[in-house]
N, C-alpha and C positions, 0 to 999 in steps of 0.2 A: 356442538362442543362449546363449553363455556370455559373461559380462562379460570384458573385456580384463584381462589379468593386471596386477597391481600393477607400477608402474614403466613400463608402455607409454606411449609417447607419445600424448597425449590430443588430439591435432589433430582437427579435425571434417572429415569427408569430404563436401564439396559437390558431389562428382560423382553422389552418390546422388539418387534422385527425393525422398527425405526425408533431408535432412542429418542426420548423427548421428555420435556416437563410441562407440556401443554395439554395433557389428557386426551391424546390423540385417539385412543382406543374408544372413546365415547362419540367419536363422529366417524361413523364407519364409511361414509361416502368419501370423505376427506382422506382417511386412511387408505382406502382402496385406490384412490387416485394417485396417492404418493407412493404406494407400493407398486404401481404400474410404472412410475417414473424411475423407481430405484434401480431396476436392471439397465436401463439406458444410461444412468449415471455410472453404474459400474463398468459398462462397455467403454463409456468415454474415458474413464480413468485407465483403463486396460490399454486403449488405444493412444492416449495422448498424455496420460500422466507420467511420472518418473519411469524412465526406461529400464528394463531388465531388473526389476525390483521385486517381483512377486514372492520370491523365497526368501528375501532378507528378513531378519528379525531386527527391529528398530526400537531403540529405547525412546519411546514417545510419552508425550503427556496428553492425557484424556481427561476431558472435563467430567466431573462427578456431581457437580452442582454449580449453581450460578451465584452462590454466596460469595461475599468478598474474600473470606479466608478458607483456605484448604479446598479450593474448587478443583484442584488438578490432581490427577494420579498418575505416577510414572511407571512404566512397565514395557517389557518386550512386546511388540505387536508386528505382525505381518500386515504391510500397508493395505493389501485388498481387503483385509479383515477389520480394518479399523472401523470402529462404530460411529459413523457419521450420523448426525441427528439435528434435532430441532430444539433450540435452547433459548428461552426469552427470560430476561430479568423479572423479578416479581412486579405485579401489577399494583400501582397505587390507585385506589378506587376514587380517591379525591383529587387525582391530578388535574390541573387546569392548563389551558393554553396560555403560554407565557408571552406571546408577541403577536403582532399583526392586528388585522381588523377584528378578530374574534378573541382577543385576549381576555382572560378571565372566564371564558366559557369552559364546560367540562371537555376534556380531551375526547377525541372520537374512538370509539371501539370498532366501528365499521367506516367503510370509505363513503364519504359524501358524493352523491351522483355528479356534482358539478366539477369535482376534482378527480374523478375516476381515471380518465386517460392521462392526466398529468402525473398522478401518483404512480400509476402502472409504468410510465416511462421512467420515472426516477428510480424505481426498484429494478427495472430491467437493466438500465444503464449501470447501475451499482453492481447488479449481479452479474453482468457480463465481465466485468474486471476480474471476478474471482477465478473462473476457470481459465481466463486468458494468461494470467501470471503463471499458473501450473504448466500450461502448454509452453510458454516461452522458456521455462527452465526445466523441460523434459530431459535434456541430455546432459545437464551438468554433473549429475552423479558420476559420469565416467572420467571426470577430470577433478575429482574432489582433492582439496589440499590436505585433508585429514579426516579421520572418523568423526571427530567432534563437528566439523563443518558439514560432513554428509548428513549426520543426524539432524543438524539445525535445518538444513534444506529440506529434509523430509517432514520435519514438523511445521514448517511453514506451508508445505504443499498440502498436507492433510486438513490443515485449518482453513486454507483458501477452499478447499473442497466443502468443508463444513459450512463456510461463509456462503457458498453457492446454495447449499440446502436451506439456509436461513431465508435468502430472498425467494427461493422456489416455494417455500411454505407460504409466504405472504401471497405470492401469485395464486397458488391453488386455493387458499382460504378465503380470499377476499375478492378474486377477480374472474371467477367463473370460467367460462370456456376461454375466453381471451387469455386469461392468466395461464391456463393449462398449455395453450399454444406457445405463448411466450416461454414457458419453462422448457418446452420442447426444443424451441429454437435456441436457447442458451447452450444446449449440448450439440448443436449443428454447426454454429459458427467456429472458426479456428483462427488462432493467432497467426497473422501473416498470409491468410489465404486470400489470393487476389480476386476470387470470386464470391467469397463469404467470409470477410474479415470480422474481427471483433470491432465494437462500436467506436472505441476511443483509439486514436492514432498511436499513443505511447504504448498500447497494449499489442501493437502488431510489430513492434520493433524486436529484433532478435536479442536474447540474453545468451551470448555465445562464449562468455568466459566468466570466472569467478569475480574479477574485478567489477564487471558490468553488473553482476548479480548483487554484490554489496552495495554498489551505487544505487541500484533499483530499489532495494529494500529500504535504504536510508532516504532517498528522496521520493520515490513514487509511492511507496507504502505510506509514508507520512502524509502525503496527499490524501491517501485512503483514510487515515486517521481523522483529518480535518473535515472531510466530506461526511464521514460517519458521525462525527461530533455534531455537525450541523443537522444531520437528520436525526440525531438522538434528541433534538429539541422538538420534533414535529409533533403537531396536534393529532396525528394519526398514531395512537398509542402503540399498537402492535409493531409498527415500524420503529418507534422510538425504543421500545424494550428490546427488539431484535439487535439494534445497531449498539446499544449500550453493552450487550455481552460480547459482540464482535469486537469491540474496542479493547476489552480485556485481553483477548488473543492477539490483537494487532500489536500490542506493545512488544511482544517478543520479536516480531518480524523486524520492527525498527531497530532493536537491539542487535539483531544480527547484522543489519547494514552498518550502524555506527561503529560497532566493535570490530567488524570486518575490515572496513576501511582504516581504522586505527592500528589494526595489527599489521596491515600492509605498510602503512606509513612507519610504524615502528621498526619493522624488520629493515626497510630501506635506509632509515637514519642509523640503525645499527651498523649496517654495512659501510655506509658513508663515513661515519666516525672511526670505525675500525681501521679503514684503509684510506682515510683523509682524502675522500674524493668529493668533487663538486661538478664535474662534467657529466652530463646525462648519459653520454656513450659509455663512459667508464663505470658508471654505476650499473647500467644495463649489463655490462660484461660480467658482472658479479652475479647475475642470474636474479636481480630484484628490480622493481619497477621504479624508475626515476621520478622524482617529485613533479617535474614538469608534466609528465604524462598523466600523473594523478590529477593535476589541475585541469587538464583538458578533459578528462572524463568528468570531473566536477562540473565544468561549464556546460558539457552535452546534457548530462542527466538533470541538472538543475533547470536548464532553460526548457528542455522537453516536458518537464513535469509542470512548469508554470502554465504551459498551454492548457493542462487539464482543468484549470480553474475557469476556463473560458474567458470571454470579453470582460473588459474592466467594466464597462456600462452595459447592463443587461436588463431589458423589460421583464424577461422571464424570471430572473432572480428576484426582481421586485414583486412580481405576482406571487412567486413561491412564499415570499416572506409576508406579504400582506394577508394571503390566504392561510397562513399557519403551516405550510407544508415543510418548510425547511428554514431553521433559524440561523443565527450567528454562532460562531464558535464561542462556547462559554456564555451562551444567552442569558441564562438566569443570573449570572454573576456581573452582568453589565448594568451600571446605574444609570439609566436613561428611562424614557418612557415606553420603549419597545414598540414604538410605531414608526419612527423615523420620518414623519410627515414633513417637517420643516428643517431636517438636520442636512448637513453637506459633508462631503468627504473629498480628500484630495487624492487625485490620480496623476500619472505622468503620461504624456503623449507628445508627439511631434508637432510643433507649432512654428511657423516662420523658419523652417530649417534647423530647428534645435529642439532638444528635449526640454519641456516645460512642465510646470505644475498646473493643474487646473481643478477648480471646485466644481464638483457635480453633485446632484441630489443624492444623499446618503442611501436612499432606498434603491436606486439604480446601480450603486457602486458596491453591492455585496459581495460580488465575486472578487472585486479588488480588496475588499477588507479581509476576506477569508484567506486570500492569497498572501496578504501582508502579514497576517497572524502567523501563517505557515513559515513565512520567510524569517520572521523572528525566532521561530524555534529551530529552523534549519541553521541559522547563524550561530545560536548557541551550540549546536553540534560541532559546527566548524570551528568555533573557538576552543572547543576541547580537543579537537584534532590538532590544533595549532600548538598546544601545550607540548606536544611530542617532539618536534624539531627544536622547539625552545629548550627543552630539558637536555638535548644533545648539543646545544650551542650551535645549532645550523640556521643561519638567517634566512629562513624560508617560511612564509605564511600562505595557507591556502586563502583563496578569496572567492566570494561568490560573485558572479558577473552582474552587470547591470540588468534590471528587469526588462530591458528592451532587446537585450542580446539574444539573436538566433531565435526570434519568435515567429510563430507561424499563425497565431491566434490572438486577436485583441488589438489594441491601439498600435502596437509595434510590428504587426504582421506586414510583410513586404518591405520593411525598413532595414537598413543596414547600421547596426549600432554596435560599438566595440564593447569590450567587457568593462571597460571604465565609463561607458556611457556617452561617448563621442559619436555623433552622426557622421556616417561614411558615404562616400559614394560607392556604387556597385564595384567599380574597379578597385578601389582600395579595399573593399571587403574580400574580393576574390583574390587579391594579392596577399593579405594578411591572415585570413581565417584559418589557414592551415596550421598556423601556430597557435590557434585557440581552440581547435576542436580536433578530437582524436583522428589521426589519419588511418589509411589502411595499413601503413607501416606500424603505427601503434598497436593496432588490433592484432596484426601478424605477430608482433613481439610478445604481447601479453599472452596470445594464444599458445606460443612457443614454450611458455613456462608452465602450461597446464599439464601437468603429469599426475596420475592418480596415486594418492598416498593413502594406504589403508591399514597400515600396521598401528595397533593401538599406541598412542603417545607420541607418534611421529608426525611431523609437519613439513610441507613442501618448503623449500629454501626461500621462497618469495614472501612468506607470511610468518608472522611471530605466532607463538602458542597464546591461548587465552590466559587471563589472570586467574580464572578458576573454571572448574567444570560445571556440568549441568546438574542440578538438584543436588548440590554438594558431593557429587561424585569426583574422583580424581580425574586430572586431565587424561591420564592413560587408561581410562575405563574403556571397556569395549562397547561403544555406543551403538554399533551396527555388527550384528552378526551374519557371517556369510556361510550359508549351508550347502 
């Protein structure tokens, strides 16, 4: 099978058993291998995907091309009949490697032998996150705050399923028997399974309520954006083209998170202003989430997500960069020599009993740089949230905790750091951390608010309606049909 030539229309062929825009029908061996994997995928979806949804008709967006404009089609779909497939952005036949030791060489269409195991590990780790998040969110539909939110959950779920297909295609196409075995293993691991868990710790956490879901899609899916953007710079062109299209869909996932938290915050502020409340217990008594609890959820989800970036200083990250496997965020827009051989980068760590800055070779600090790029974008979202209490005249501002707070990986692993960045003793941490992280009581309270609302145009008391509906539809549109 050859990739379509540059400039070819990138429409997706939905007449095929596996929808694709990679001319799959001309590689019969690959097509048969993927068709053998497809029933296992559908079994996985039935067993661990959204619960009790087989007969629902959902107003979903389906990709019809990978062009920038008009690439999505909206309509009612039964989720088990959603047309998952394989979609890559158009190939640039003249694309060059932008960074590392092989800068300015032609991008690779096949996997170089010396990078075979490393690229496979990168693809498997990324691929493993996609089904994991679906598994984490399996039961959320039973407590949806509205049809609008239920539809958005299902849109995220089916797209995570398609992102799994994207990685599985690369494994089958470029990694032979090893790739096929890895693709099978992606359907065998389970989020939270003590015997066969997902690869990354954050994807084994429960998503037990909608507040946690909004936080996850804001914080953790945005990590996904930055990881995908770094892979979109890869010298391995099929990986770069795959992740570029995945980024198009990822934008909606992050919108769901940011707007979801904003609507929770909006509703809490409305109730606080209407009843002139400041005490958290009085706010909770009105059936909405107090701002202090929202802050604790922010602290938890931000700190857990930072661990996904790995250690601040990493020889593996340096090797990925020099080899051309994984670039920096926005690599092509950075104005340096794209080799980093003599550059330095500032990281934070514990030194002499205090948090201190240290200059390290930029090549080994790529994880820290990607994480800092992520934090800047996260802070911009938090700043947008903070306009809501300000608009209501409520003197409360959400804050991101210090990078060392509640960390299990990297320079701050095993250290006790306050949200403000103060180094603490273990005793001080144990005494104070309950006020910084969600408690069992917090989870129990938030869980008590989770009641299913499925009447069109109606919303749970704890969350405000969105500003507008999906695809210019009214907010009271029947986004999900129950048959």
